[in-house]
N, C-alpha and C positions, 0 to 999 in steps of 0.2 A: 504494499500499499504506500503510495506516495503522499507526502505531506508538503504543503506550501511552506517555504522557509522565508519568513518575513523578519528582517533584522530587528525590527522594533519589538517583536513578540517572541522571537526564537532564542532569547537570552537563556543561558543555562539556569536551572532552578537554584536560586540562592536563598538560603534561609536567613531570616532576620536574627541578628545576634541578641536582640532584646527579648522577643516573644517566640522565636523559633518557627514562625509562619513563613510560607513561601512569599518572597518579594517579587515585584514586577519591575521591568525596565522602565526608566524615565526617558520619555521622548521629548526632544527639544525642537524648536522651530514652529512654523505655522502648521498646525495639524490638519490633515485632510479629513474627509468624512469617515473613512475607514478607521483612522486613528481615534477620532472622537467616539465612534461606536465602541471601540475596544476599551477606551477609557471609561465609558459608562458601564461596561461589563467588568471593569477592574482587571483587565488583562494587561494594561499599560498605565502609566501615570504621565500626564502632560506637565512638563516642567517649565514651560514658558518659551519665549523667543531667545532670550539671552543665555548663552552657554559659555563657560570658561573651563580651563583645565581643572578647576576646583569644584565644578558643578557635580552634585550627587548623581549616581548612576542607577541606584535601585531605590524603590519605595515600598514600604510596608503599610498596607491599608489597615491592618489589625492594630498596630500601636501608633500609626500615623507619624512615622519617622522616615526620613530619606537618608541614604548612606552613600558614602564614597565607594569607589571600586574595591578598595582594600577592607571595607567594612569597619574601619577604625573611627571614621568621622561621621557624625549623624547630625541632622537638622530636624527639629521638631516642626510639625505643621503649623504651629502657632508663630513661627518665625515670620518676619515680614516679607521674605522673598517669595513665599508661596501665595498663589491666588486664593481668595476666600470663596 
């Protein structure tokens, strides 16, 4: 069986270091309709238009934190950079 490999959703399964739930990839830039649908389904997290080398890579919907690629740095959803 073949599966579609979309880089925004095909991220390896990474577990949250806080609550141990599976996290999703953070997608940056202007989201198209497909990405917006996946965000509503909590398959990806929309991170906004601005991205830097320090931007988080993974988001945990359970504990509402976003993490860097090395999982050492986290940002809480209450921080100002996240859309409300």
